[in-house]
Every structure is written in C-alpha cells, then in structure tokens.
DRENDO-1510 file (C-alpha; in Angstrom, 1 decimal, always signed):
<recs>
REC; n; res; u; v; w
REC; 1; MET; +80.0; +131.9; +99.6 .
REC; 2; THR; +78.8; +134.9; +97.3 .
REC; 3; THR; +77.4; +137.7; +98.8 .
REC; 4; LYS; +74.8; +140.0; +96.9 .
REC; 5; ARG; +75.3; +143.6; +97.7 .
REC; 6; ALA; +73.1; +146.8; +97.4 .
REC; 7; LEU; +73.7; +150.1; +97.1 .
REC; 8; VAL; +70.8; +151.9; +98.6 .
REC; 9; LEU; +70.3; +155.6; +97.9 .
REC; 10; GLY; +67.4; +157.8; +99.7 .
REC; 11; GLY; +65.5; +160.9; +98.9 .
REC; 12; GLY; +66.5; +164.3; +100.1 .
REC; 13; GLY; +65.7; +166.8; +97.3 .
REC; 14; VAL; +68.4; +168.5; +95.6 .
REC; 15; ALA; +70.6; +168.5; +98.6 .
REC; 16; GLY; +70.3; +164.5; +98.8 .
REC; 17; ILE; +71.4; +164.0; +95.0 .
REC; 18; ALA; +75.2; +166.7; +95.7 .
REC; 19; TRP; +75.5; +164.8; +99.3 .
REC; 20; GLN; +75.5; +161.5; +98.0 .
REC; 21; THR; +77.5; +162.4; +94.6 .
REC; 22; GLY; +79.8; +163.8; +97.1 .
REC; 23; ILE; +80.0; +160.9; +99.3 .
REC; 24; LEU; +80.6; +158.0; +96.9 .
REC; 25; LEU; +83.5; +160.5; +95.4 .
REC; 26; GLY; +85.0; +161.1; +98.9 .
REC; 27; VAL; +84.8; +157.2; +99.7 .
REC; 28; ALA; +86.8; +156.8; +96.3 .
REC; 29; ASP; +89.7; +159.7; +97.2 .
REC; 30; GLU; +90.3; +157.6; +100.5 .
REC; 31; VAL; +89.9; +154.3; +99.5 .
REC; 32; PRO; +89.5; +153.7; +95.9 .
REC; 33; ALA; +88.4; +150.2; +95.8 .
REC; 34; ALA; +85.8; +150.6; +98.3 .
REC; 35; ALA; +84.1; +153.4; +95.5 .
REC; 36; GLN; +84.4; +150.9; +93.2 .
REC; 37; ALA; +82.6; +148.0; +95.2 .
REC; 38; LEU; +80.4; +150.1; +96.0 .
REC; 39; LEU; +80.0; +151.0; +92.1 .
REC; 40; LYS; +79.8; +147.6; +91.2 .
REC; 41; SER; +76.6; +146.5; +94.2 .
REC; 42; ASP; +74.7; +143.6; +92.5 .
REC; 43; VAL; +71.4; +146.0; +93.0 .
REC; 44; LEU; +71.0; +149.4; +92.6 .
REC; 45; LEU; +68.2; +150.7; +94.8 .
REC; 46; GLY; +67.3; +154.0; +94.7 .
REC; 47; THR; +64.2; +156.6; +95.9 .
REC; 48; SER; +63.7; +160.0; +95.1 .
REC; 49; ALA; +66.9; +162.0; +95.3 .
REC; 50; GLY; +68.6; +158.5; +95.2 .
REC; 51; SER; +66.8; +157.5; +91.8 .
REC; 52; SER; +68.4; +160.3; +90.5 .
REC; 53; VAL; +72.2; +159.3; +91.3 .
REC; 54; VAL; +71.8; +155.5; +90.8 .
REC; 55; ALA; +70.5; +156.1; +87.6 .
REC; 56; GLN; +73.6; +158.9; +86.9 .
REC; 57; ILE; +76.2; +156.3; +88.6 .
REC; 58; SER; +74.9; +153.5; +86.1 .
REC; 59; SER; +76.0; +155.7; +83.1 .
REC; 60; GLY; +79.4; +155.2; +82.8 .
REC; 61; LEU; +79.9; +158.5; +84.0 .
REC; 62; SER; +82.9; +159.0; +86.7 .
REC; 63; LEU; +82.3; +159.9; +89.6 .
REC; 64; VAL; +84.4; +163.0; +89.2 .
REC; 65; ASP; +82.5; +164.1; +86.3 .
REC; 66; LEU; +79.4; +163.8; +88.3 .
REC; 67; PHE; +80.5; +165.7; +91.1 .
REC; 68; ALA; +81.8; +168.4; +88.5 .
REC; 69; ARG; +78.3; +168.7; +87.8 .
REC; 70; GLN; +76.7; +169.2; +91.2 .
REC; 71; VAL; +79.4; +172.2; +92.1 .
REC; 72; ALA; +79.0; +173.9; +88.7 .
REC; 73; GLU; +77.9; +177.4; +88.5 .
REC; 74; GLU; +75.1; +176.7; +86.0 .
REC; 75; SER; +72.4; +173.7; +86.0 .
REC; 76; ALA; +69.3; +172.4; +85.0 .
REC; 77; GLU; +67.7; +172.5; +87.9 .
REC; 78; ILE; +64.8; +174.7; +89.0 .
REC; 79; ASP; +63.4; +176.2; +92.4 .
REC; 80; PRO; +59.8; +174.9; +92.9 .
REC; 81; GLY; +59.2; +178.1; +95.0 .
REC; 82; VAL; +58.2; +176.0; +97.7 .
REC; 83; ALA; +59.3; +175.6; +101.5 .
REC; 84; ILE; +60.1; +172.1; +102.6 .
REC; 85; ASP; +57.9; +173.3; +105.9 .
REC; 86; ALA; +54.9; +173.4; +103.9 .
REC; 87; ILE; +55.2; +170.1; +102.1 .
REC; 88; ALA; +55.4; +168.9; +106.0 .
REC; 89; ASP; +52.1; +170.4; +106.5 .
REC; 90; LEU; +50.3; +168.4; +103.8 .
REC; 91; PHE; +52.2; +165.3; +104.7 .
REC; 92; LEU; +50.4; +166.0; +108.5 .
REC; 93; ALA; +47.2; +166.9; +107.0 .
REC; 94; ALA; +47.4; +163.5; +105.6 .
REC; 95; LEU; +48.3; +161.8; +108.7 .
REC; 96; SER; +45.2; +163.4; +110.8 .
REC; 97; ASP; +43.2; +160.2; +110.9 .
REC; 98; PRO; +44.9; +157.9; +112.9 .
REC; 99; ASP; +42.6; +154.4; +111.4 .
REC; 100; ALA; +43.9; +155.0; +108.0 .
REC; 101; THR; +46.3; +152.6; +106.7 .
REC; 102; VAL; +49.8; +153.7; +104.9 .
REC; 103; SER; +48.1; +153.3; +101.5 .
REC; 104; GLN; +45.3; +155.9; +102.4 .
REC; 105; LYS; +47.7; +158.1; +103.8 .
REC; 106; ARG; +49.3; +157.8; +100.2 .
REC; 107; GLN; +46.1; +158.2; +98.3 .
REC; 108; ARG; +45.7; +161.7; +100.5 .
REC; 109; ILE; +48.6; +163.3; +99.9 .
REC; 110; GLY; +48.4; +162.2; +96.1 .
REC; 111; ALA; +45.0; +164.0; +95.6 .
REC; 112; VAL; +46.4; +166.7; +97.4 .
REC; 113; ALA; +49.5; +166.8; +94.9 .
REC; 114; LEU; +47.3; +166.5; +92.2 .
REC; 115; LYS; +45.6; +169.8; +93.0 .
REC; 116; THR; +48.9; +171.2; +93.4 .
REC; 117; ASP; +50.0; +174.7; +91.0 .
REC; 118; THR; +53.3; +173.7; +90.2 .
REC; 119; VAL; +54.9; +173.9; +86.9 .
REC; 120; ALA; +53.9; +172.3; +83.6 .
REC; 121; GLU; +54.4; +168.4; +83.6 .
REC; 122; PRO; +56.9; +168.7; +80.6 .
REC; 123; LEU; +59.1; +171.4; +82.1 .
REC; 124; ARG; +60.0; +168.9; +84.7 .
REC; 125; HIS; +60.7; +165.8; +82.9 .
REC; 126; ASN; +62.8; +168.3; +81.0 .
REC; 127; VAL; +64.9; +168.9; +84.1 .
REC; 128; ILE; +64.8; +165.3; +84.9 .
REC; 129; ALA; +66.4; +164.5; +81.7 .
REC; 130; GLN; +69.1; +167.0; +81.7 .
REC; 131; ARG; +69.6; +165.6; +85.2 .
REC; 132; LEU; +70.7; +162.0; +83.6 .
REC; 133; PRO; +73.5; +161.5; +81.3 .
REC; 134; SER; +71.6; +158.3; +80.0 .
REC; 135; HIS; +68.4; +157.9; +79.5 .
REC; 136; SER; +68.5; +153.9; +79.4 .
REC; 137; TRP; +68.5; +151.6; +81.8 .
REC; 138; PRO; +72.0; +150.0; +82.1 .
REC; 139; ASP; +72.0; +146.0; +81.4 .
REC; 140; ARG; +72.5; +145.7; +85.2 .
REC; 141; VAL; +69.8; +145.5; +88.1 .
REC; 142; LEU; +68.4; +149.1; +88.7 .
REC; 143; ARG; +65.6; +149.4; +91.1 .
REC; 144; VAL; +63.4; +152.7; +91.1 .
REC; 145; THR; +60.5; +153.2; +93.3 .
REC; 146; ALA; +57.3; +155.4; +93.1 .
REC; 147; VAL; +53.7; +155.5; +94.6 .
REC; 148; ASP; +50.7; +155.0; +92.5 .
REC; 149; ILE; +48.5; +158.2; +93.2 .
REC; 150; ALA; +45.2; +156.6; +93.1 .
REC; 151; THR; +46.2; +153.6; +94.9 .
REC; 152; GLY; +48.7; +154.6; +97.1 .
REC; 153; GLU; +50.7; +151.7; +96.7 .
REC; 154; LEU; +54.3; +151.7; +96.2 .
REC; 155; VAL; +55.9; +150.0; +93.3 .
REC; 156; VAL; +59.4; +149.3; +91.6 .
REC; 157; PHE; +60.1; +150.2; +88.7 .
REC; 158; ASP; +63.3; +148.0; +86.7 .
REC; 159; ARG; +64.3; +147.7; +83.1 .
REC; 160; ASP; +61.8; +144.7; +82.8 .
REC; 161; SER; +58.9; +147.2; +83.8 .
REC; 162; GLY; +58.3; +148.8; +80.1 .
REC; 163; VAL; +59.1; +152.4; +81.4 .
REC; 164; ASP; +61.3; +155.0; +80.6 .
REC; 165; LEU; +64.3; +155.7; +82.8 .
REC; 166; VAL; +63.4; +159.3; +82.4 .
REC; 167; ASP; +60.1; +158.5; +83.1 .
REC; 168; ALA; +60.5; +156.1; +86.1 .
REC; 169; VAL; +63.4; +158.6; +87.4 .
REC; 170; ALA; +60.7; +161.8; +87.2 .
REC; 171; ALA; +58.0; +159.5; +89.0 .
REC; 172; SER; +60.3; +158.8; +91.9 .
REC; 173; CYS; +61.4; +162.5; +92.5 .
REC; 174; ALA; +57.9; +163.8; +92.0 .
REC; 175; VAL; +57.6; +165.7; +95.9 .
REC; 176; PRO; +53.9; +166.3; +96.2 .
REC; 177; GLY; +53.0; +169.9; +96.8 .
REC; 178; ALA; +56.6; +170.9; +95.0 .
REC; 179; TRP; +56.6; +168.9; +91.7 .
REC; 180; PRO; +53.9; +168.0; +89.6 .
REC; 181; PRO; +52.9; +164.1; +89.5 .
REC; 182; VAL; +54.4; +162.2; +86.8 .
REC; 183; THR; +51.7; +160.4; +84.3 .
REC; 184; ILE; +53.1; +156.9; +82.9 .
REC; 185; GLY; +50.5; +155.7; +80.5 .
REC; 186; ASP; +47.2; +156.0; +82.4 .
REC; 187; VAL; +48.6; +156.2; +85.8 .
REC; 188; ARG; +50.1; +159.3; +87.9 .
REC; 189; TYR; +52.9; +158.7; +90.2 .
REC; 190; MET; +54.3; +160.6; +92.9 .
REC; 191; ASP; +58.1; +160.8; +95.2 .
REC; 192; GLY; +58.9; +157.0; +96.2 .
REC; 193; GLY; +59.8; +159.1; +99.4 .
REC; 194; VAL; +56.2; +159.0; +100.5 .
REC; 195; GLY; +56.1; +156.3; +103.1 .
REC; 196; SER; +60.0; +155.7; +103.3 .
REC; 197; THR; +62.8; +157.6; +102.7 .
REC; 198; ILE; +64.8; +154.6; +101.6 .
REC; 199; ASN; +62.5; +151.5; +100.5 .
REC; 200; LEU; +64.9; +148.7; +101.9 .
REC; 201; SER; +62.5; +146.4; +101.5 .
REC; 202; PHE; +63.4; +146.2; +97.5 .
REC; 203; ALA; +66.7; +144.8; +98.6 .
REC; 204; ASP; +65.7; +141.9; +100.6 .
REC; 205; ASP; +66.9; +139.8; +97.9 .
REC; 206; CYS; +70.6; +140.8; +99.2 .
REC; 207; ASP; +72.2; +139.5; +101.9 .
REC; 208; ALA; +74.2; +143.1; +102.4 .
REC; 209; ALA; +73.4; +146.9; +101.9 .
REC; 210; VAL; +75.2; +150.0; +102.1 .
REC; 211; VAL; +72.7; +152.8; +102.7 .
REC; 212; LEU; +72.9; +156.5; +102.3 .
REC; 213; VAL; +70.5; +158.8; +103.5 .
REC; 214; PRO; +70.3; +162.3; +103.3 .
REC; 215; ALA; +68.9; +162.8; +106.9 .
REC; 216; GLY; +70.4; +162.6; +110.6 .
REC; 217; GLU; +69.9; +159.6; +111.8 .
REC; 218; SER; +67.0; +160.7; +114.2 .
REC; 219; SER; +65.0; +162.0; +111.8 .
REC; 220; PRO; +61.3; +161.3; +112.5 .
REC; 221; SER; +59.6; +159.9; +109.7 .
REC; 222; PRO; +55.5; +160.1; +109.6 .
REC; 223; PHE; +54.8; +157.1; +108.9 .
REC; 224; GLY; +56.8; +154.5; +110.6 .
REC; 225; ALA; +59.7; +153.9; +112.5 .
REC; 226; GLY; +62.4; +156.0; +110.2 .
REC; 227; ALA; +65.4; +155.1; +108.2 .
REC; 228; ALA; +67.3; +154.3; +111.2 .
REC; 229; ASN; +65.0; +151.0; +112.1 .
REC; 230; GLU; +64.3; +150.0; +108.8 .
REC; 231; ILE; +68.2; +149.4; +108.3 .
REC; 232; ASP; +68.6; +148.0; +111.8 .
REC; 233; GLY; +65.6; +145.4; +110.9 .
REC; 234; PHE; +67.2; +144.4; +107.5 .
REC; 235; ARG; +67.4; +140.7; +106.8 .
REC; 236; GLY; +71.3; +140.9; +106.2 .
REC; 237; ALA; +74.3; +143.0; +107.2 .
REC; 238; ALA; +73.3; +147.0; +106.8 .
REC; 239; LEU; +75.5; +149.6; +106.8 .
REC; 240; GLY; +73.9; +153.2; +107.2 .
REC; 241; VAL; +75.2; +156.6; +106.3 .
REC; 242; PHE; +73.6; +159.1; +107.6 .
REC; 243; ALA; +74.2; +163.1; +107.2 .
REC; 244; ASP; +76.8; +164.2; +109.9 .
REC; 245; ASP; +76.1; +167.6; +111.2 .
REC; 246; GLY; +78.4; +169.6; +108.7 .
REC; 247; SER; +76.5; +167.9; +106.1 .
REC; 248; LEU; +73.3; +168.9; +107.4 .
REC; 249; ALA; +74.4; +172.8; +108.1 .
REC; 250; ALA; +75.4; +172.4; +104.3 .
REC; 251; PHE; +71.8; +171.2; +103.3 .
REC; 252; GLY; +70.1; +174.7; +104.7 .
REC; 253; ALA; +66.9; +175.2; +105.4 .
REC; 254; ASN; +65.8; +173.5; +102.0 .
REC; 255; PRO; +66.7; +170.8; +100.1 .
REC; 256; LEU; +65.1; +171.3; +97.5 .
REC; 257; ASP; +66.8; +175.1; +96.5 .
REC; 258; PRO; +69.3; +174.4; +94.0 .
REC; 259; ARG; +71.2; +177.1; +95.7 .
REC; 260; CYS; +72.3; +174.3; +98.3 .
REC; 261; ARG; +73.9; +171.7; +95.5 .
REC; 262; ARG; +77.8; +173.0; +95.6 .
REC; 263; GLY; +77.7; +173.0; +99.6 .
REC; 264; SER; +75.7; +169.7; +99.9 .
REC; 265; ALA; +78.6; +168.0; +97.6 .
REC; 266; GLU; +81.4; +169.3; +99.3 .
REC; 267; ALA; +80.1; +168.5; +102.5 .
REC; 268; GLY; +79.4; +165.0; +101.3 .
REC; 269; ARG; +82.6; +164.4; +99.9 .
REC; 270; ALA; +84.2; +165.9; +103.2 .
REC; 271; GLN; +82.0; +163.3; +105.2 .
REC; 272; GLY; +82.9; +160.4; +103.0 .
REC; 273; ARG; +86.4; +160.9; +103.1 .
REC; 274; ARG; +85.7; +160.4; +106.8 .
REC; 275; GLU; +83.8; +157.2; +106.5 .
REC; 276; ALA; +85.7; +155.7; +103.9 .
REC; 277; ALA; +87.4; +153.7; +106.8 .
REC; 278; ALA; +84.3; +152.3; +107.8 .
REC; 279; VAL; +82.5; +151.5; +105.0 .
REC; 280; ALA; +86.0; +149.6; +103.4 .
REC; 281; LYS; +85.8; +147.6; +106.1 .
REC; 282; PHE; +82.1; +147.2; +105.6 .
REC; 283; LEU; +82.8; +145.7; +102.4 .
REC; 284; GLY; +85.9; +143.8; +102.9 .
REC; 285; VAL; +88.4; +145.9; +100.9 .
REC; 286; ARG; +91.3; +147.6; +101.3 .
</recs>
C-alpha cells in the first residue's frame, strides 16, 4: 500500500524560516535520501513562517542555496519594531472572554491588527516577494493557511484558489500587531498561526506527516492544547521535530528580528544532523 506523506512546517517568525531551512539541510548532510523524501512529500503544508519555507523548497532552488540566503549578511527582511511580548499581550486581551469561540477570538485579534500602525502593506508585500525564489504555484500540492479577519475563520490557499502565491504567503505571514493584514480581493487576512502554529488538520488526507515546529515541545498555545498534542492526535503516523534548547537560544528574545536569522539557521542545521537518523527511520529510508 502506498503511503501519502505530508511535510508540515509551522510558524515562528524569521527565526522559524531560518531554523526550518537549517533542519532540512542538516538532515540532507547526514541522510540525503531522507531529505529528498521530505522534499518530495505528497503534500506541503505551511503556516506563517512555514508557508515561506514550503514555497521556497517547492521553487526548485536547492537547500544549499536556500540556506545560503539565510546566513547571508544582506537580506530584504525588515524589523517590525515590535517585540514578541507586545504581540502576546494582544492575544491575551482577545482571550479575556472565556465564553468566546475560537472564531470570535480571532476576530478580536483581527480587529486590533487592523488598527495597529505598521509598515505599509505594499512594503511588506515586497519583502515577501523577495523572500520567494518563484512567484508561481508549483505543479504539486502546496497548501498555505491564513485567517479571514472579518469572520475569524481559518482558510487554506492552494494553486486552485485563484490567489497569487506571494499574496497567499504574505497573508499567512501577517503577524497581527507586527505586520499589516493582507488584502486579497475584498477580504483582509492575517497570520495563519492565529489559533494553531501548524494547522495539522489540513493534512488529514495523508497517512503520515513530518512536522517541523520552531518552538519548544512544551510551548503553550493560547487557543488549544498546543502543537505536541495536535501531532499526537493526528489520524496517521506523525513525527514532530521541535526546536531544542540550543535552537531556542539561537532564536533569541524576538524571533521576528532579522538579526536572528544566521544563528537560527546554523542551530537548525546542527539539530537537523542530530535528528537525521530518527527522520530517516520514520520515513523508512537509509
């Protein structure tokens, strides 16, 4: 029987982009066949930072080249000028009503995001455009999550959605309170990680999933049980790779700060080498 496999990449700011790229290259360093199996997964699912990485790895650019972009001195990334703690406060305020539904909580966060003074939407769009080696949807299953601010509903974009890839990734990466909501048609969208950093339910048509989570395994979730429990509850076989202590230290105090890119990428590569054997065993490759 053929196994349908997903590679699921979670949210975590520019640190998360760098770390996940490093993880994949680190696996390739030790077990090239395992890295190739990950890159050739039947479904690529990305949330926030993960949406950038799934778009990058499906562009045809090699992991070596993608890693080089992360450790380069020059980058198109910009500092939002806001600390992660301030964004956490926004989430906590939205969660103050215990009777509110998840969609209502997302709507409240979205309302604050609309009022927050950030960089202009075209400037942020240009950052995302420079982040992606290709602006076209690949000829494979690529799914990118975002949240409709008006309804609070989680949506998933793919090549059949009629949405440009850059717009989809920009929407998925629109961290409320840090970046402007993204306009697609008549709808405004914000970060797909508002509620879940991995949104593993969008890979429930797969039998197996490898999930990269740029956070500690015990990291709390304001909306639910957290990524570890989401992975444990997956309908098929799932392997979660969480940032270890060394990687978390490399992220620093603010994973949105572009200055953390190089350290996060290098820590991810080192951890990827250590995780390679476990990933290869899960995938059944050598």
